[in-house]
C-alpha positions as CSV (number, residue, x, y, z in Angstrom):
1,M,4.0,10.1,25.3
2,R,4.1,8.9,21.7
3,P,4.9,11.7,19.2
4,E,2.4,12.8,16.6
5,P,2.1,10.6,13.6
6,L,3.7,11.6,10.3
7,L,0.5,10.7,8.4
8,S,-3.0,10.6,10.0
9,I,-6.0,9.5,8.0
10,R,-9.4,10.2,9.5
11,N,-12.7,8.9,8.1
12,L,-11.5,8.8,4.6
13,R,-14.2,8.0,2.1
14,T,-13.4,7.7,-1.6
15,R,-16.3,7.2,-4.0
16,F,-16.6,7.0,-7.8
17,K,-19.6,8.1,-9.8
18,T,-20.5,5.5,-12.4
19,Y,-23.4,5.0,-14.9
20,E,-24.8,2.4,-12.5
21,G,-24.5,4.5,-9.4
22,M,-22.0,5.5,-6.7
23,V,-19.2,3.0,-5.9
24,T,-17.6,3.4,-2.5
25,A,-14.0,2.1,-2.8
26,V,-12.8,3.3,0.6
27,D,-15.3,3.7,3.5
28,R,-14.5,5.7,6.6
29,L,-10.9,4.5,6.9
30,S,-8.8,5.8,9.8
31,L,-5.1,5.0,10.4
32,D,-1.8,6.5,11.5
33,V,1.7,6.1,10.1
34,H,4.5,7.1,12.5
35,R,7.9,8.3,11.6
36,G,10.3,5.6,10.6
37,E,7.8,2.7,10.6
38,T,6.5,0.4,8.0
39,L,2.7,0.0,8.0
40,G,1.4,-3.0,6.0
41,V,-2.0,-2.8,4.3
42,V,-3.4,-6.1,3.1
43,G,-6.5,-7.5,1.5
44,E,-8.0,-9.1,-1.6
45,S,-8.0,-7.3,-5.0
46,G,-10.6,-4.6,-5.0
47,C,-10.6,-4.0,-1.2
48,G,-9.5,-0.4,-1.6
49,K,-5.7,-0.6,-0.9
50,S,-4.5,1.1,-4.0
51,V,-7.3,3.7,-4.0
52,T,-6.2,4.7,-0.5
53,A,-2.6,5.4,-1.8
54,L,-3.9,7.3,-4.7
55,S,-6.2,9.3,-2.5
56,I,-3.3,10.3,-0.2
57,L,-1.5,11.9,-3.2
58,R,-4.8,13.1,-4.8
59,L,-4.0,11.3,-8.0
60,L,-7.6,10.4,-8.7
61,P,-9.4,12.5,-11.3
62,S,-12.4,14.5,-9.9
63,P,-14.9,13.8,-11.3
64,P,-15.6,10.9,-11.2
65,A,-13.8,10.5,-7.9
66,E,-15.0,12.1,-4.7
67,I,-12.7,12.2,-1.7
68,Q,-14.0,13.1,1.8
69,G,-12.5,13.1,5.3
70,E,-9.0,14.2,6.4
71,I,-5.5,13.2,5.3
72,L,-3.2,15.0,7.7
73,F,0.5,15.0,6.7
74,E,2.6,16.7,9.4
75,G,-0.6,18.3,10.6
76,T,-1.7,19.7,7.3
77,N,-4.8,18.4,5.5
78,I,-3.7,17.4,2.0
79,L,-7.3,17.6,0.8
80,D,-7.3,21.4,1.5
81,L,-4.1,22.1,-0.5
82,T,-4.1,24.0,-3.8
83,P,-3.0,22.0,-6.9
84,D,0.4,23.9,-6.9
85,R,1.0,23.0,-3.3
86,I,0.2,19.3,-3.7
87,R,2.5,19.1,-6.7
88,Q,5.3,20.3,-4.4
89,I,4.6,17.4,-2.0
90,R,4.2,14.6,-4.7
91,G,7.6,13.0,-5.4
92,N,9.3,15.2,-2.8
93,A,7.9,14.7,0.7
94,I,5.6,11.8,-0.3
95,S,6.6,9.4,-3.1
96,I,4.9,6.3,-4.6
97,I,6.1,3.1,-6.2
98,F,3.4,2.0,-8.6
99,Q,2.3,-1.6,-9.2
100,E,3.5,-2.0,-12.8
101,P,6.8,-0.3,-13.5
102,L,6.6,-0.8,-17.3
103,T,3.3,1.1,-17.6
104,S,4.4,3.7,-15.0
105,L,7.6,4.7,-16.6
106,N,7.6,7.0,-19.6
107,P,8.6,4.8,-22.6
108,V,10.1,7.7,-24.7
109,L,12.4,9.1,-21.9
110,T,15.5,7.4,-20.7
111,I,15.7,6.2,-17.1
112,G,18.2,8.9,-16.2
113,E,16.0,11.6,-17.6
114,Q,13.0,10.5,-15.6
115,I,14.9,10.4,-12.3
116,S,16.7,13.6,-12.9
117,E,13.5,15.4,-13.8
118,A,12.1,14.9,-10.3
119,I,15.3,16.0,-8.7
120,R,15.4,19.2,-10.8
121,L,11.8,20.0,-10.1
122,H,11.9,19.6,-6.4
123,Q,15.6,20.3,-5.4
124,G,16.3,23.2,-7.7
125,V,19.7,21.9,-9.0
126,T,21.2,22.2,-12.4
127,R,20.6,19.6,-15.1
128,Q,24.2,18.2,-14.8
129,E,23.9,17.9,-11.0
130,A,20.5,16.2,-11.3
131,W,21.9,13.7,-13.8
132,K,24.8,13.0,-11.5
133,R,22.5,12.3,-8.6
134,A,20.3,10.1,-10.8
135,V,23.2,7.9,-11.6
136,E,24.1,7.8,-7.9
137,M,20.6,6.6,-7.1
138,L,20.8,3.9,-9.7
139,E,24.0,2.7,-8.1
140,L,22.4,2.9,-4.7
141,V,19.7,0.5,-5.7
142,Q,22.3,-1.9,-7.1
143,I,21.7,-1.5,-10.8
144,P,24.9,-2.7,-12.6
145,S,26.7,-0.2,-14.8
146,P,24.5,2.8,-13.7
147,D,26.1,5.2,-16.1
148,A,25.1,3.1,-19.1
149,R,21.7,2.1,-17.7
150,A,20.8,5.8,-17.2
151,H,20.9,6.3,-21.0
152,E,18.6,3.3,-21.6
153,Y,14.8,3.2,-22.0
154,P,12.4,1.2,-19.8
155,H,11.9,-1.5,-22.4
156,Q,15.6,-2.2,-22.4
157,L,15.6,-3.2,-18.7
158,S,14.5,-6.4,-17.1
159,G,11.5,-6.4,-14.7
160,G,13.7,-6.4,-11.7
161,M,15.8,-3.5,-12.9
162,R,12.7,-1.5,-13.8
163,Q,11.4,-2.0,-10.3
164,R,14.8,-0.8,-8.9
165,A,14.6,2.2,-11.2
166,M,11.2,3.0,-9.8
167,I,12.5,2.8,-6.3
168,A,15.5,5.0,-7.2
169,M,13.1,7.6,-8.6
170,A,10.8,7.4,-5.6
171,L,13.7,7.9,-3.2
172,S,15.6,10.5,-5.3
173,C,14.3,13.4,-3.2
174,R,14.7,11.6,0.1
175,P,10.9,11.6,0.9
176,Q,9.5,11.3,4.4
177,L,6.8,8.9,3.3
178,L,6.9,6.2,0.7
179,L,3.8,4.5,-0.6
180,A,4.8,1.1,-2.0
181,D,1.9,-0.4,-4.0
182,E,2.5,-4.1,-4.7
183,P,6.3,-3.4,-5.2
184,T,7.1,-7.1,-6.0
185,T,4.2,-7.9,-8.3
186,A,5.2,-9.9,-11.5
187,L,8.7,-10.5,-10.2
188,D,10.1,-14.0,-9.6
189,V,10.9,-15.1,-6.1
190,T,14.6,-14.4,-6.2
191,I,14.1,-10.9,-7.5
192,Q,11.3,-10.3,-4.9
193,A,13.7,-11.2,-2.1
194,Q,16.3,-8.7,-3.5
195,I,13.7,-5.9,-3.8
196,I,12.6,-6.6,-0.2
197,D,16.2,-6.5,1.1
198,L,16.8,-3.3,-0.9
199,M,13.7,-1.5,0.6
200,V,14.6,-2.5,4.1
201,R,18.2,-1.2,3.7
202,L,17.1,2.1,2.1
203,K,14.4,2.6,4.7
204,E,17.0,2.4,7.5
205,E,19.4,4.6,5.6
206,F,16.9,7.4,4.8
207,R,14.6,6.9,7.8
208,T,11.6,6.9,5.5
209,S,8.2,5.8,6.7
210,I,6.6,3.2,4.4
211,V,3.0,2.2,3.7
212,L,3.4,-1.3,2.1
213,I,0.3,-2.2,0.1
214,T,0.1,-5.9,-0.8
215,H,-1.8,-9.1,-0.8
216,N,1.3,-11.0,0.1
217,L,1.3,-11.7,3.8
218,G,4.8,-13.1,3.6
219,L,6.0,-9.7,2.5
220,I,4.2,-8.1,5.4
221,A,5.7,-10.5,7.9
222,G,9.2,-9.7,6.6
223,M,8.9,-5.9,6.5
224,A,6.0,-4.4,8.5
225,R,5.7,-3.5,12.2
226,R,2.0,-3.0,12.1
227,V,-0.6,-4.2,9.7
228,V,-4.1,-3.1,8.6
229,V,-6.5,-5.6,7.0
230,M,-9.1,-4.3,4.6
231,Y,-12.2,-5.8,3.1
232,L,-14.6,-4.1,0.7
233,G,-13.2,-0.6,1.5
234,K,-13.3,-1.0,5.3
235,M,-10.6,-1.7,7.9
236,V,-11.6,-5.0,9.6
237,E,-8.5,-5.4,11.7
238,E,-5.4,-3.6,12.9
239,A,-2.6,-5.1,15.0
240,P,1.1,-5.4,15.5
241,V,2.3,-7.8,12.8
242,K,3.5,-10.5,15.3
243,D,0.2,-10.4,17.2
244,L,-1.8,-10.7,13.9
245,F,0.1,-13.8,12.8
246,R,0.0,-15.3,16.2
247,E,-3.7,-14.7,16.9
248,P,-5.8,-13.2,14.2
249,L,-9.1,-11.9,15.6
250,H,-11.4,-11.2,12.5
251,P,-12.7,-14.3,10.6
252,Y,-11.6,-12.7,7.4
253,T,-8.0,-12.4,8.7
254,Q,-8.2,-15.9,9.9
255,G,-9.2,-17.1,6.4
256,L,-6.4,-15.2,4.8
257,L,-3.8,-16.8,7.0
258,E,-5.3,-20.3,6.6
259,S,-5.0,-20.0,2.9
260,I,-1.2,-19.6,3.0
261,P,0.9,-22.8,2.3
262,W,3.5,-23.6,4.8
263,I,6.6,-25.8,4.8
264,G,5.9,-29.3,5.9
265,Q,2.2,-29.1,4.9
266,K,1.0,-32.5,3.5
267,L,-2.0,-33.3,1.4
268,K,-4.5,-35.5,3.3
269,T,-6.6,-38.0,1.5
270,G,-10.0,-36.5,0.5
271,K,-9.1,-33.0,1.7
272,R,-7.9,-29.9,0.0
273,L,-4.3,-28.9,0.4
274,L,-5.3,-25.3,1.3
275,R,-8.3,-23.9,3.0
276,E,-10.2,-21.2,1.1
277,I,-12.6,-18.4,2.0
278,P,-16.0,-19.5,0.7
279,G,-18.0,-17.3,-1.7
280,I,-16.9,-14.3,-3.7
281,V,-16.5,-10.6,-2.9
282,P,-19.9,-8.9,-3.2
283,N,-20.6,-6.3,-5.9
284,P,-19.7,-2.9,-4.5
285,L,-23.0,-1.6,-6.0
286,E,-24.9,-4.1,-3.9
287,M,-23.3,-4.1,-0.5
288,P,-24.8,-6.6,2.0
289,E,-26.6,-5.2,5.0
290,G,-24.9,-5.5,8.4
291,C,-21.3,-6.7,8.4
292,R,-19.9,-6.8,4.8
293,F,-18.2,-10.1,5.4
294,H,-21.2,-12.0,6.8
295,P,-22.2,-13.8,3.5
296,R,-18.7,-15.5,3.6
297,C,-18.2,-15.8,7.3
298,P,-18.1,-19.2,8.9
299,R,-19.0,-17.7,12.3
300,V,-21.9,-15.5,11.2
301,M,-24.5,-14.6,13.8
302,E,-28.0,-13.1,13.3
303,V,-26.8,-9.6,14.4
304,C,-24.1,-9.7,11.7
305,R,-26.8,-9.8,9.0
306,K,-28.7,-6.8,10.4
307,E,-26.2,-4.3,11.9
308,E,-22.7,-3.2,11.0
309,P,-20.3,-3.7,13.9
310,P,-18.5,-0.8,15.5
311,L,-14.7,-0.8,15.4
312,K,-13.6,-2.2,18.8
313,E,-10.3,-1.1,20.3
314,L,-8.5,-3.8,22.4
315,N,-5.4,-3.9,24.4
316,G,-2.0,-3.9,22.7
317,G,-2.9,-1.5,20.0
318,R,-5.4,-3.9,18.4
319,K,-8.6,-3.0,16.6
320,V,-11.3,-5.3,15.1
321,L,-14.5,-4.7,13.2
322,C,-16.5,-7.7,14.3
323,W,-19.5,-8.5,16.6
324,L,-17.6,-11.5,18.1
325,W,-15.5,-8.9,20.0
326,N,-18.4,-6.5,20.9
């Protein structure tokens, strides 16, 4: 019998009140994250990946945000916790690596001060002990001369070192769950590879569960064990990562994989080098009836235009939101 998941999301719906109407960013999302695993969440920009992470930590202002459903962390619904209790969880039991380290780090505090602040807040140690542990974390994430770097400000570090500092801050309290929101964005390929290797090594060392949010399927292939594909706020497919790459079931997932360049690919006369998903993502204020992907789907059927498909569970832990499988 499989143990209870560390994080269990049930029918999560996150909406925003705007002058033009209600925008649903995440719509009835359900997923589990087990202890020690890496779950990948992929999709185009605007599909609800980052909003899901912010909803888990209740970092969205209310209003305009409205969060409904259940977010169970070790059996406790985060949405029912008081502000003081959720502050005890943020940065301690659950940490997040934000997408842009330069805008996420405080520009007027040194790197060492920002890391040690979280340690003092959650671990109850002295200022000197917290600073010592902050320097140790910078050394752990392979920042050279950690003693000197701890006294520097974010703008004095390169992009790769800022991202490492963010990882050091996120892991400083040894969290059980790490939400990594596009952790390699705006980094060159060499630094991306170093960040990936670092996260894999630290995950094994700390036994931390990771929710890896990205549009980079190559990153998912290298780190995740399971993957959730999102489109317009809904989960359209879930599968073990090897099965998803070997046999994608949803037409949207197939389109994502076909748009990836591969070694040895050659340009044929009169044809594009890469395939693309036709059309554009619909306006969230004007959601299409039926399946949300049907205006762009190459395999659309009449039922797709009229009715939304149910989420179909298949063998091998796979799920797909498509009439082709119902």
